[in-house]
Kinemage of the C-alpha trace (Angstrom):
@kinemage 1
@onewidth
@group {chain A} dominant
@subgroup {mainchain}
@vectorlist {calphas} color= white
{ca met a 1} P -69.757 21.973 -156.069
{ca ser a 2} L -66.636 21.243 -154.061
{ca ser a 3} L -63.308 22.584 -155.245
{ca ser a 4} L -62.061 19.049 -155.949
{ca ala a 5} L -65.099 18.311 -158.117
{ca ala a 6} L -64.187 21.264 -160.332
{ca tyr a 7} L -61.100 19.354 -161.498
{ca leu a 8} L -62.945 16.241 -162.641
{ca pro a 9} L -64.728 15.673 -165.951
{ca asp a 10} L -68.483 16.368 -165.979
{ca asp a 11} L -69.408 12.680 -165.814
{ca ala a 12} L -66.829 11.762 -163.131
{ca ala a 13} L -69.401 11.514 -160.346
{ca glu a 14} L -71.211 8.822 -162.328
{ca arg a 15} L -68.216 6.625 -163.144
{ca pro a 16} L -64.904 5.483 -161.686
{ca ile a 17} L -61.829 7.679 -162.048
{ca arg a 18} L -59.810 6.431 -165.040
{ca leu a 19} L -56.206 5.967 -163.895
{ca leu a 20} L -52.967 5.350 -165.797
{ca leu a 21} L -50.153 3.770 -163.727
{ca val a 22} L -46.613 4.812 -164.701
{ca asp a 23} L -43.582 3.207 -163.054
{ca asn a 24} L -40.522 1.503 -164.510
{ca his a 25} L -40.813 -1.351 -161.991
{ca ala a 26} L -43.403 -3.911 -163.095
{ca val a 27} L -43.753 -5.250 -159.553
{ca val a 28} L -44.739 -1.765 -158.320
{ca arg a 29} L -47.332 -1.409 -161.083
{ca glu a 30} L -48.692 -4.896 -160.322
{ca gly a 31} L -48.921 -4.145 -156.601
{ca leu a 32} L -50.661 -0.823 -157.145
{ca arg a 33} L -53.072 -2.346 -159.644
{ca ser a 34} L -53.878 -5.131 -157.189
{ca leu a 35} L -54.721 -2.587 -154.492
{ca leu a 36} L -56.626 -0.218 -156.769
{ca asp a 37} L -58.640 -2.976 -158.443
{ca arg a 38} L -60.329 -3.532 -155.074
{ca glu a 39} L -61.792 -0.021 -155.132
{ca ser a 40} L -64.993 0.833 -156.983
{ca phe a 41} L -64.138 4.528 -157.383
{ca val a 42} L -61.105 3.916 -159.600
{ca glu a 43} L -60.503 1.956 -162.790
{ca val a 44} L -56.916 1.276 -163.856
{ca val a 45} L -57.161 1.765 -167.620
{ca gly a 46} L -53.501 1.320 -168.492
{ca glu a 47} L -49.899 0.941 -167.414
{ca ala a 48} L -46.623 2.300 -168.733
{ca gly a 49} L -43.032 1.501 -167.819
{ca asp a 50} L -41.486 4.853 -168.724
{ca gly a 51} L -42.369 8.432 -169.595
{ca ala a 52} L -42.430 7.913 -173.371
{ca ala a 53} L -44.802 4.958 -173.055
{ca ala a 54} L -46.937 7.033 -170.671
{ca leu a 55} L -47.253 9.814 -173.253
{ca arg a 56} L -48.295 7.344 -175.956
{ca ala a 57} L -50.793 5.640 -173.638
{ca met a 58} L -52.210 8.962 -172.479
{ca asp a 59} L -53.020 10.005 -176.036
{ca arg a 60} L -54.708 6.669 -176.673
{ca ile a 61} L -56.737 6.126 -173.491
{ca arg a 62} L -57.229 9.666 -172.095
{ca pro a 63} L -57.169 8.907 -168.351
{ca asp a 64} L -58.553 11.306 -165.751
{ca val a 65} L -55.483 10.833 -163.533
{ca ile a 66} L -51.930 9.611 -164.072
{ca leu a 67} L -50.025 8.139 -161.131
{ca met a 68} L -46.459 8.991 -162.231
{ca asp a 69} L -43.106 7.790 -160.942
{ca leu a 70} L -40.290 10.336 -161.208
{ca glu a 71} L -37.175 8.223 -161.705
{ca met a 72} L -37.547 6.326 -164.975
{ca pro a 73} L -35.276 5.575 -167.923
{ca gly a 74} L -35.746 7.623 -171.066
{ca val a 75} L -38.316 10.358 -170.540
{ca his a 76} L -38.082 11.309 -166.845
{ca gly a 77} L -41.279 11.668 -164.819
{ca val a 78} L -40.900 15.450 -164.517
{ca glu a 79} L -40.546 15.852 -168.292
{ca ala a 80} L -43.482 13.512 -168.943
{ca thr a 81} L -45.548 15.502 -166.425
{ca arg a 82} L -44.660 18.756 -168.193
{ca gln a 83} L -45.650 17.338 -171.585
{ca val a 84} L -48.944 15.950 -170.275
{ca asn a 85} L -49.761 19.263 -168.610
{ca glu a 86} L -49.032 21.185 -171.828
{ca ser a 87} L -51.004 18.918 -174.156
{ca his a 88} L -53.841 17.746 -171.863
{ca pro a 89} L -54.161 20.114 -168.882
{ca val a 90} L -57.390 18.452 -167.726
{ca ile a 91} L -55.492 15.244 -166.913
{ca lys a 92} L -54.271 15.378 -163.326
{ca ile a 93} L -50.876 13.936 -162.452
{ca val a 94} L -50.097 12.559 -159.004
{ca val a 95} L -46.410 11.881 -158.394
{ca leu a 96} L -45.447 8.603 -156.794
{ca thr a 97} L -41.821 8.481 -155.740
{ca ser a 98} L -39.552 7.050 -153.094
{ca his a 99} L -37.501 10.260 -153.323
{ca ala a 100} L -38.603 12.773 -150.712
{ca ser a 101} L -36.091 15.553 -151.301
{ca glu a 102} L -37.161 19.019 -152.391
{ca glu a 103} L -34.907 18.708 -155.437
{ca asp a 104} L -37.071 15.829 -156.656
{ca val a 105} L -40.530 17.046 -155.707
{ca phe a 106} L -40.496 20.778 -156.540
{ca pro a 107} L -39.679 20.306 -160.246
{ca ala a 108} L -42.616 17.895 -160.534
{ca arg a 109} L -44.964 20.437 -158.922
{ca lys a 110} L -43.650 23.153 -161.235
{ca ala a 111} L -44.278 20.845 -164.214
{ca gly a 112} L -47.939 20.495 -163.215
{ca ala a 113} L -48.219 17.600 -160.774
{ca val a 114} L -50.796 17.950 -158.013
């Protein structure tokens, strides 16, 4: 078993990765969904426009992976990542951000993003 396979649910090799898109810009979510819908290995199972909506959606749909923006109104991406990691550590969070500074990225890694 590869090290990456150890992070996926037992049945992940037999089905697409269930992905939740989280970004406060609808056009970004639509663009990402359009690209990801072309791939057989991933299934976009939900979208959220802010961290609070992401937390509610996560509890309802239980994705394998969350693609999380950092800069959002309300619950910030770092805080949402921390809460997801505390309550559902098997869900992996990948940060998607246009901010490339260490001040933006390191807190997300510390909160549990991969």
